[in-house]
TILO-51323 format. One record per residue (C-alpha): residue in three letters; x, z, y. Coordinates in steps of 0.05 Angstrom, whole numbers, padded with zeros to 5 digits, always signed. Layout:
// residues N
ALAXZY
...
END
This chain:
// residues 734
MET+00017+00001-00003
GLN+00015-00003+00071
THR+00036+00049+00121
LEU+00052+00044+00204
GLY+00114+00023+00209
VAL+00126-00007+00138
CYS+00104-00074+00105
SER+00126-00100+00035
TRP+00150-00164+00026
LYS+00136-00220-00041
GLY+00187-00266-00039
ASP+00213-00268+00039
SER+00279-00253+00069
PHE+00242-00194+00121
GLY+00199-00249+00161
CYS+00247-00297+00172
PRO+00282-00358+00137
LEU+00342-00356+00096
SER+00405-00397+00123
ASP+00448-00422+00087
ALA+00500-00385+00124
PHE+00454-00320+00107
CYS+00446-00340+00023
ALA+00483-00303-00023
LYS+00511-00337-00081
ARG+00502-00279-00141
SER+00474-00216-00162
ARG+00500-00143-00196
LYS+00495-00069-00189
ARG+00527-00026-00179
ARG+00538+00056-00160
PHE+00553+00073-00088
PHE+00544+00152-00081
GLY+00506+00169-00130
ASN+00454+00123-00115
LEU+00434+00057-00162
VAL+00442-00018-00122
GLY+00385-00042-00139
TYR+00356-00126-00143
GLY+00346-00156-00078
ARG+00363-00207-00026
VAL+00342-00199+00029
SER+00385-00239+00101
GLY+00451-00231+00041
PHE+00446-00157+00033
TRP+00444-00126-00028
ILE+00398-00060-00005
ASP+00401-00003-00041
TRP+00321+00022-00042
ASN+00331+00079-00094
ASP+00342+00151-00108
SER+00398+00158-00164
SER+00337+00204-00196
SER+00295+00126-00197
GLY+00325+00105-00262
GLY+00347+00027-00268
SER+00284-00006-00228
GLY+00295-00025-00157
VAL+00240-00052-00107
CYS+00239-00090-00048
SER+00192-00057-00008
GLY+00173-00057+00055
ASN+00174+00028+00057
SER+00235+00036+00036
ARG+00284+00083+00068
PHE+00339+00045+00101
LEU+00378+00104+00123
GLY+00379+00125+00034
VAL+00412+00057+00014
THR+00474+00028+00020
LEU+00469-00047+00047
PHE+00524-00108+00014
CYS+00550-00174+00027
GLY+00537-00209-00036
HIS+00531-00264-00086
THR+00472-00296-00119
SER+00443-00373-00143
ASN+00370-00348-00138
ALA+00330-00301-00097
PHE+00293-00248-00134
PHE+00254-00198-00110
ARG+00208-00138-00154
LYS+00139-00141-00126
PRO+00119-00073-00099
LYS+00103-00013-00143
LYS+00039+00018-00137
CYS+00036+00072-00073
SER-00022+00126-00089
PHE-00063+00146-00037
GLY-00036+00209-00025
ALA+00016+00175+00032
SER-00038+00139+00075
PHE-00074+00208+00062
ALA-00022+00256+00084
LEU-00014+00202+00140
ALA-00078+00215+00167
TRP-00066+00293+00167
ALA-00005+00285+00199
LEU-00042+00260+00255
GLU-00089+00293+00255
GLN-00053+00366+00256
GLN-00050+00379+00316
ALA-00121+00375+00340
ILE-00145+00412+00282
GLY-00083+00470+00287
SER-00085+00524+00244
GLU-00161+00505+00211
PHE-00111+00460+00155
SER-00069+00528+00135
ASP-00113+00547+00079
GLY-00097+00527+00000
ASP-00097+00459+00007
SER-00027+00453+00054
ASN+00015+00456-00004
LYS-00006+00390-00027
ILE-00018+00357+00040
ASN+00053+00383+00048
GLY+00075+00353-00022
GLU+00035+00293-00007
LEU+00078+00292+00069
ARG+00136+00293+00016
GLU+00120+00234-00018
THR+00105+00191+00048
GLU+00158+00202+00093
ILE+00178+00145+00109
ALA+00107+00119+00118
GLN+00110+00167+00180
SER+00184+00152+00198
ASP+00231+00120+00149
SER+00292+00127+00196
PHE+00350+00188+00214
GLY+00354+00231+00272
ILE+00406+00202+00312
ASP+00442+00275+00323
GLY+00454+00264+00255
SER+00391+00304+00219
SER+00362+00267+00164
GLY+00298+00233+00169
THR+00262+00263+00118
GLU+00267+00330+00074
ASP+00293+00314+00022
ASN+00349+00277+00052
GLY+00389+00330+00091
ASP+00451+00316+00059
GLU+00507+00292+00092
GLU+00505+00223+00055
GLU+00550+00173+00082
LYS+00487+00113+00116
VAL+00528+00054+00121
VAL+00511-00021+00114
ASP+00550-00079+00094
GLY+00561-00131+00150
GLN+00568-00209+00129
ASN+00608-00259+00111
ASP+00598-00319+00114
GLY+00660-00348+00052
ASP+00641-00334-00013
VAL+00680-00271-00012
GLY+00674-00215-00051
GLU+00637-00142-00037
ALA+00707-00113-00022
ASP+00714-00157+00047
CYS+00652-00139+00075
PRO+00671-00088+00130
ARG+00628-00024+00135
VAL+00577-00007+00192
ASP+00565+00060+00193
VAL+00479+00060+00223
ARG+00475+00132+00243
SER+00543+00130+00290
LEU+00519+00058+00314
ALA+00462+00090+00334
ARG+00494+00148+00370
SER+00534+00095+00410
LEU+00464+00068+00425
ARG+00421+00139+00453
LEU+00440+00124+00524
ALA+00418+00035+00531
LYS+00374+00033+00568
THR+00379-00042+00581
ALA+00400-00104+00525
ASP+00467-00102+00574
ASP+00487-00024+00548
VAL+00472-00055+00474
GLU+00504-00123+00482
GLU+00566-00077+00496
VAL+00560-00035+00434
LEU+00543-00096+00390
LYS+00591-00140+00411
ASP+00641-00132+00364
LYS+00592-00111+00305
GLY+00578-00180+00277
VAL+00519-00202+00243
LEU+00473-00151+00232
PRO+00419-00146+00193
LEU+00344-00133+00216
GLN+00334-00066+00176
VAL+00393-00049+00216
PHE+00361-00054+00277
SER+00289-00032+00258
SER+00317+00028+00227
MET+00346+00052+00287
ILE+00273+00035+00337
ARG+00255+00086+00285
GLY+00299+00129+00293
PHE+00298+00123+00367
GLY+00228+00138+00365
LYS+00231+00203+00318
ASP+00281+00232+00373
LYS+00226+00222+00436
ARG+00284+00161+00463
ILE+00235+00102+00470
ASP+00298+00074+00526
PRO+00354+00056+00466
ALA+00293+00022+00434
LEU+00263-00013+00481
ALA+00343-00031+00493
VAL+00354-00059+00433
MET+00280-00102+00431
GLU+00311-00148+00499
TRP+00373-00150+00468
LEU+00344-00185+00400
LYS+00302-00224+00446
ARG+00370-00240+00488
LYS+00392-00261+00412
LYS+00333-00299+00402
GLU+00353-00350+00445
GLU+00428-00344+00443
THR+00426-00366+00367
ASN+00373-00410+00366
GLY+00320-00369+00328
VAL+00374-00336+00269
ILE+00368-00269+00294
TYR+00306-00252+00332
PRO+00257-00183+00348
ASN+00200-00204+00282
LEU+00137-00174+00257
PHE+00164-00113+00226
ILE+00217-00110+00296
TYR+00159-00096+00327
ASN+00126-00046+00282
SER+00172-00004+00272
LEU+00178-00010+00362
LEU+00103+00013+00346
GLY+00118+00067+00312
ALA+00163+00080+00354
ILE+00120+00097+00424
LYS+00067+00136+00371
GLN+00128+00181+00361
SER+00160+00196+00422
GLU+00085+00195+00457
GLN+00109+00143+00512
PHE+00047+00103+00514
GLY+00059+00068+00569
GLU+00107+00019+00543
LEU+00045-00010+00498
ASP+00022-00061+00549
ARG+00095-00084+00554
VAL+00109-00086+00473
THR+00040-00116+00454
ASP+00046-00179+00492
TYR+00124-00178+00491
MET+00083-00195+00413
ALA+00046-00248+00447
GLY+00097-00278+00473
ASP+00138-00292+00417
GLY+00073-00315+00371
VAL+00080-00259+00325
VAL+00018-00248+00287
PRO-00009-00175+00277
ASN-00013-00145+00213
VAL-00058-00090+00185
VAL+00008-00055+00196
THR+00004-00068+00267
TYR-00067-00057+00272
ASN-00062+00012+00247
THR-00005+00034+00288
LEU-00062+00015+00340
MET-00102+00059+00322
ALA-00063+00121+00315
ILE-00036+00099+00385
TYR-00109+00103+00407
LEU-00114+00176+00367
GLU-00059+00199+00410
GLN-00086+00180+00480
GLY-00150+00212+00457
ARG-00187+00146+00457
PRO-00224+00139+00387
ILE-00267+00088+00413
GLU-00213+00044+00421
ALA-00183+00057+00344
LEU-00258+00041+00323
ASN-00250-00025+00358
VAL-00184-00038+00338
LEU-00208-00033+00271
GLU-00270-00084+00267
GLU-00213-00120+00309
ILE-00178-00126+00232
GLN-00247-00158+00199
ARG-00260-00210+00253
VAL-00191-00250+00242
GLY-00185-00237+00171
LEU-00145-00190+00159
VAL-00169-00135+00105
PRO-00158-00062+00120
SER-00125-00015+00081
VAL-00138+00054+00058
VAL-00091+00075+00120
SER-00151+00043+00172
TYR-00207+00076+00145
SER-00170+00142+00144
THR-00147+00136+00211
ALA-00219+00114+00225
LEU-00252+00176+00211
LEU-00208+00213+00237
ALA-00231+00177+00310
TYR-00297+00208+00291
ARG-00265+00273+00283
ARG-00239+00265+00352
MET-00305+00250+00372
GLU-00341+00313+00334
ASP-00391+00260+00307
GLY-00400+00282+00237
ILE-00464+00237+00236
GLY-00419+00179+00251
ALA-00358+00204+00200
LEU-00408+00215+00150
ARG-00455+00132+00161
PHE-00387+00108+00162
PHE-00366+00133+00099
THR-00435+00116+00059
ASP-00412+00047+00087
PHE-00357+00026+00066
ARG-00379+00070-00009
GLU-00433+00013-00009
LYS-00379-00038+00004
TYR-00348-00010-00050
LEU-00393-00002-00104
ARG-00415-00084-00088
GLY-00344-00097-00102
GLU-00321-00117-00035
ILE-00274-00075-00019
GLY-00212-00062-00073
LYS-00202-00127-00094
ASP-00135-00116-00082
ASP-00080-00103-00131
ASP-00036-00064-00091
GLU-00081+00002-00081
ASP-00114+00044-00132
TRP-00179+00030-00104
GLU-00197+00080-00150
LYS-00164+00137-00141
GLU-00160+00124-00066
PHE-00238+00126-00056
VAL-00245+00188-00082
LYS-00185+00225-00031
LEU-00229+00187+00020
GLU-00297+00220+00005
ASN-00255+00290-00008
PHE-00227+00278+00077
THR-00297+00260+00101
VAL-00327+00323+00071
ARG-00271+00351+00108
ILE-00285+00325+00162
CYS-00357+00346+00169
TYR-00338+00411+00161
GLN-00297+00412+00214
VAL-00336+00383+00261
MET-00400+00420+00243
ARG-00346+00488+00253
ARG-00322+00455+00330
TRP-00408+00453+00330
LEU-00405+00523+00325
VAL-00355+00558+00361
LYS-00391+00514+00426
GLN-00430+00546+00477
GLU-00488+00514+00483
ASN-00537+00518+00419
LEU-00512+00467+00363
SER-00542+00487+00295
GLN-00598+00436+00286
LYS-00536+00381+00284
VAL-00498+00422+00228
MET-00578+00424+00187
LYS-00575+00363+00207
LEU-00516+00351+00179
LEU-00521+00389+00129
SER-00586+00349+00097
ASP-00556+00284+00112
MET-00487+00297+00071
ASP-00532+00327+00022
ARG-00575+00257+00012
ALA-00504+00223+00008
GLY-00481+00270-00039
LEU-00427+00294-00007
GLN-00423+00382-00019
PRO-00362+00411+00012
GLY-00338+00481-00027
ARG-00347+00550-00027
ALA-00296+00556+00009
GLU-00306+00513+00072
TYR-00381+00546+00070
GLU-00363+00610+00078
ARG-00313+00599+00133
LEU-00371+00566+00166
ILE-00417+00633+00156
TRP-00354+00663+00195
ALA-00359+00614+00252
CYS-00434+00631+00258
THR-00433+00687+00312
ARG-00495+00684+00368
GLU-00554+00705+00344
ASP-00580+00629+00354
HIS-00539+00617+00281
TYR-00579+00654+00244
ILE-00620+00598+00203
VAL-00550+00558+00202
ALA-00524+00628+00157
LYS-00580+00644+00125
GLU-00583+00556+00087
LEU-00506+00565+00075
TYR-00521+00625+00047
THR-00571+00603-00003
ARG-00524+00546-00027
ILE-00467+00581-00046
ARG-00505+00619-00086
GLU-00548+00565-00123
ARG-00480+00526-00131
HIS-00428+00574-00139
LEU-00419+00647-00181
GLU-00375+00681-00136
ILE-00383+00690-00065
SER-00344+00742-00020
LEU-00354+00818+00004
SER-00342+00808+00088
VAL-00391+00742+00085
CYS-00445+00774+00054
ASN-00414+00834+00096
HIS-00422+00792+00167
LEU-00489+00751+00143
ILE-00527+00820+00150
TRP-00488+00843+00214
LEU-00518+00783+00250
MET-00580+00779+00219
GLY-00591+00848+00244
LYS-00563+00820+00304
ALA-00610+00765+00313
LYS-00673+00823+00279
ARG-00689+00791+00216
TRP-00669+00858+00190
TRP-00721+00844+00132
ALA-00673+00787+00107
ALA-00607+00826+00112
LEU-00637+00873+00071
GLU-00664+00811+00022
ILE-00579+00799+00016
TYR-00561+00872+00005
GLU-00612+00855-00051
ASP-00574+00812-00080
LEU-00516+00839-00085
LEU-00539+00908-00110
ASP-00571+00846-00166
LYS-00533+00796-00164
GLY-00459+00821-00136
PRO-00408+00842-00103
LYS-00418+00909-00110
PRO-00429+00929-00042
ASN-00374+00969-00009
ASN-00378+01024+00051
MET-00396+00980+00106
SER-00442+00935+00079
TYR-00482+01021+00081
GLU-00466+01025+00146
LEU-00484+00955+00170
ILE-00557+00966+00140
MET-00568+01039+00147
SER-00558+01019+00214
HIS-00613+00963+00217
PHE-00664+01019+00177
ASN-00647+01054+00230
ILE-00674+01001+00289
LEU-00730+01001+00248
LEU-00748+01069+00239
THR-00735+01082+00309
ALA-00774+01026+00334
ALA-00836+01045+00286
ARG-00820+01126+00325
ARG-00825+01081+00390
LYS-00889+01059+00372
GLY-00925+01114+00328
ILE-00919+01070+00268
TRP-00919+01125+00219
ARG-00941+01079+00167
TRP-00889+01033+00172
GLY-00840+01094+00167
VAL-00869+01127+00103
ARG-00857+01058+00071
LEU-00785+01040+00107
ILE-00760+01108+00077
ASP-00792+01098+00011
LYS-00752+01040+00014
MET-00682+01062+00026
GLU-00702+01105-00033
ASP-00713+01050-00071
LYS-00639+01006-00056
GLY-00608+01071-00079
LEU-00594+01095+00003
LYS-00603+01178+00014
PRO-00639+01184+00092
GLY-00602+01234+00140
SER-00646+01272+00185
ARG-00644+01216+00238
GLU-00681+01175+00189
TRP-00729+01228+00168
ASN-00743+01255+00237
ALA-00752+01179+00260
VAL-00811+01199+00204
LEU-00834+01253+00232
VAL-00825+01222+00302
ALA-00867+01168+00289
CYS-00927+01221+00255
SER-00926+01259+00312
LYS-00949+01208+00362
ALA-00988+01183+00311
SER-01028+01254+00304
GLU-01017+01250+00224
ALA-01010+01336+00217
SER-01011+01319+00136
THR-00959+01261+00137
ALA-00920+01289+00177
ILE-00920+01358+00129
GLN-00918+01310+00068
ILE-00837+01293+00107
PHE-00815+01355+00124
LYS-00823+01376+00062
ARG-00797+01312+00020
MET-00740+01326+00072
ILE-00729+01396+00039
GLU-00730+01375-00027
LYS-00684+01325-00024
GLY-00634+01378+00016
GLU-00622+01346+00086
LYS-00635+01405+00128
PRO-00680+01394+00192
THR-00657+01405+00267
ILE-00690+01426+00316
ILE-00720+01350+00325
SER-00752+01362+00253
TYR-00787+01422+00271
GLY-00797+01407+00344
ALA-00846+01341+00316
LEU-00873+01374+00263
LEU-00900+01429+00311
SER-00924+01370+00353
ALA-00964+01341+00295
LEU-00994+01410+00280
GLU-01016+01417+00351
LYS-01043+01348+00362
GLY-01086+01364+00305
LYS-01108+01428+00331
LEU-01080+01469+00263
TYR-01043+01524+00309
ASP-01045+01571+00254
GLU-00999+01527+00213
ALA-00973+01504+00277
LEU-00952+01578+00295
LYS-00926+01592+00217
VAL-00876+01547+00227
TRP-00853+01566+00284
ASP-00838+01631+00250
HIS-00799+01596+00191
MET-00758+01564+00243
ILE-00738+01632+00280
LYS-00719+01656+00222
VAL-00689+01601+00183
GLY-00649+01610+00248
VAL-00649+01540+00293
GLU-00651+01547+00360
PRO-00729+01521+00400
ASN-00710+01494+00463
LEU-00747+01451+00516
TYR-00794+01411+00468
ALA-00800+01466+00419
TYR-00825+01519+00474
THR-00873+01462+00515
ILE-00898+01444+00442
LEU-00913+01524+00425
ALA-00940+01532+00507
SER-00997+01469+00488
ILE-01001+01503+00412
LEU-01019+01578+00449
THR-01059+01538+00500
GLY-01104+01514+00456
GLN-01116+01583+00435
GLY-01144+01607+00498
LYS-01070+01658+00489
PHE-01052+01642+00571
LYS-01020+01716+00571
MET-00974+01688+00512
VAL-00972+01622+00551
ASP-00938+01669+00604
ALA-00904+01699+00559
VAL-00872+01633+00521
ILE-00849+01627+00607
LYS-00825+01686+00620
GLU-00771+01685+00556
MET-00753+01604+00573
SER-00726+01641+00634
SER-00688+01691+00610
LEU-00655+01641+00562
GLY-00630+01609+00607
ILE-00688+01538+00593
ASP-00727+01526+00664
PRO-00800+01502+00654
THR-00796+01426+00682
VAL-00858+01390+00695
VAL-00876+01372+00622
THR-00873+01446+00598
TYR-00939+01445+00657
ASN-00968+01387+00646
ALA-00981+01405+00567
ILE-01007+01471+00579
ILE-01050+01440+00642
SER-01062+01385+00584
GLY-01091+01446+00530
CYS-01128+01458+00583
ALA-01168+01397+00598
ARG-01177+01382+00524
ASN-01204+01445+00517
GLY-01262+01445+00577
MET-01213+01493+00617
GLY-01208+01459+00680
SER-01203+01526+00719
ALA-01154+01546+00683
ALA-01124+01483+00680
TYR-01119+01487+00757
GLU-01092+01562+00767
TRP-01035+01525+00728
PHE-01028+01469+00770
HIS-01019+01526+00835
ARG-00966+01564+00790
MET-00924+01504+00776
LYS-00925+01492+00853
VAL-00903+01562+00865
GLN-00846+01550+00819
ASN-00830+01492+00863
VAL-00831+01447+00801
PRO-00867+01375+00833
PRO-00938+01347+00803
ASN-00924+01278+00776
GLU-00985+01232+00752
VAL-00994+01262+00699
THR-01011+01326+00718
TYR-01053+01298+00768
GLU-01094+01249+00724
MET-01102+01319+00676
LEU-01121+01359+00723
ILE-01178+01307+00757
GLU-01210+01288+00692
ALA-01212+01377+00672
LEU-01241+01387+00731
ALA-01294+01320+00741
ARG-01311+01350+00664
ASP-01320+01419+00692
GLY-01373+01411+00737
LYS-01315+01408+00800
PRO-01337+01324+00833
ARG-01304+01354+00899
LEU-01248+01395+00874
ALA-01222+01326+00838
TYR-01241+01277+00893
GLU-01193+01318+00937
LEU-01138+01326+00887
TYR-01143+01246+00883
LEU-01128+01239+00963
ARG-01075+01289+00953
ALA-01041+01246+00904
HIS-01062+01183+00941
ASN-01028+01228+01004
GLU-00965+01240+00954
GLY-00950+01168+00939
LEU-00977+01178+00864
ASN-01002+01121+00837
LEU-01058+01134+00791
SER-01095+01099+00738
THR-01163+01068+00731
LYS-01189+01130+00685
ALA-01174+01186+00740
TYR-01205+01139+00787
ASP-01270+01129+00740
ALA-01272+01205+00736
VAL-01277+01214+00810
VAL-01339+01166+00812
ARG-01380+01203+00757
SER-01361+01269+00757
SER-01394+01256+00841
GLN-01442+01219+00813
ALA-01474+01256+00766
TYR-01467+01329+00800
GLY-01497+01290+00868
ALA-01426+01308+00908
THR-01433+01281+00980
VAL-01364+01242+00977
ASP-01339+01173+01015
MET-01314+01143+00961
SER-01287+01080+01012
VAL-01232+01141+01023
LEU-01211+01120+00954
GLY-01198+01058+00966
PRO-01211+01002+00916
ARG-01205+01014+00842
PRO-01135+01016+00817
PRO-01116+00956+00759
LYS-01117+00984+00688
LYS-01046+01003+00668
GLN-01021+00961+00614
LYS-00995+01002+00545
LEU-00942+00979+00534
GLN-00904+00912+00566
ALA-00899+00839+00539
SER-00832+00852+00531
GLU-00845+00927+00490
LYS-00897+00896+00449
SER-00857+00891+00385
ILE-00788+00903+00372
LEU-00803+00853+00309
SER-00848+00809+00337
SER-00795+00745+00328
GLU-00806+00763+00259
ARG-00873+00789+00216
LYS-00878+00865+00174
PRO-00871+00846+00094
ALA-00905+00894+00046
LEU-00855+00937+00035
END
């Protein structure tokens, strides 16, 4: 197969006609510096194409290492060339990966890196079949100080001993500062006629060292020699391909038009290698559209694209982050391949190449999806579409790619993609990483999909891998979020079911979880359920806290189970739990409900003696107790007491007191309190306004209702944003 800057020869003399002066008379093979000199005549020079380990086979091929060889002048009567052996896609595939390494970065550093490195070593000549002019080898496996020489040409029928040797590396060093053709002439004027392979190898070496000036100077010198030698020495297609490769390696893209103009002026017809190199240059320039246009040009001029052409085109889609386009490109290629329109030539092992192109397409789609997921905008739908398109095309990433994509899902809107990827792993693979599952549990919680997180935790219990402490902490945090919602909204049934679910899955509720359910029962006035939960909490070995006792006391007080509440209070004191402001407030409310105002007064004094100052909440609880039990006068008395204690009343204080006075047959007093609250800047509810109006009408009070102002609007019990923390997901039956 052909690679960038490389071409195969079949019965040709390196792109130029053989003249009598360059024809050899006889052939032979010999060993020199451990290398086997193979059979092959190129412009009258013997070329060793092989390493010492290659046995006795010699191949005259475009992807030969010119600097790992020795060239001799020789004599032969017939031109003899071996057919180039087939190259594996390892070369083109590795080359394509090499082109993309900079863009993809560390994402290639995975389990395939050893394989890719091996393929790169297999085709180092495709990337730079040259030397470093600083003395280093162009390839890693030729890093020794093996002498690199080329035999000169002798016009006569002489033996090899008469041929002067040319040290190519030394020659390149002497040209490294050349900028014009005159500089090159100064160095080469006494060197005689050199084979074109020497120049192409030096040009590639200059490109490797990012020195485009001497490479262009050599080109200018060759163009001058074309006129001086009447076309015997001239820059041919392979020289131009080497120069294009040097432009790519040196990243001196401004010289591209100059070189292509030279090619057109010399009438040099590009081959597939030329076009492949142009595609690679356009990719390096960030011009993927032009690279794809070059592929169309290859087909338009009647050439057959190589595997490198197709792999480079896929890289163009990768640069454009167009995974859907890359997939479409491959499916079109596959259809043509299956119809026999591609893969007719024998120079490629197309069966093997096809498989690797397929894997390469999967890899590119994965890379594009990962890029989509790390962008600021939400591209989840594009990822889902590409996954579906890949399924229809019969292409599926492996488990490692799926897991890496899950790690890239970090935002709330990624939960759909993450759940789909998780489902695919579970269905298609036997194992899954525990860390990935923990990440999914975290992500589902972030997206408020707690039930989906619970499903993943259940899969860990049922299918494995076994959950660890991180899994436990994550799922417990999600349960706490749900229980907090149940506590805040008073959804006691849901809280009880959550506790049952936790115990069913082997999760041990702590005091925080039990207290959340107790508070929910308290808000819902579910005294009997609160008692059951309190008992279960003790049976499970969890010690009740002051919050536990406070929630239970509140539930009993709302259920008017005053005697049971007092027993709970006595038990709390007995076990040594110190009451706080909340507990004292509930106790005062309980005693108020029993009409034991002397004991209420004693509680207030005890609070003050312990440094716990009653707040407006405490007085509101007492006033509310009076209102619920039809004791308007007592409520009004406690209202004055809180004023004496310099505790300012709030909306709740006035509303409860007005309702108590209205029910107690004191409409004028209720009317005056409503006006006082209005003058203090408090916004009372519709309920208080209606209580004043009804009481005045019922008892015939002569009051000016217009002074009250317009009827206030109804207060929303819950703001739209607070209706449900779980509005995005229905609560399933637990």
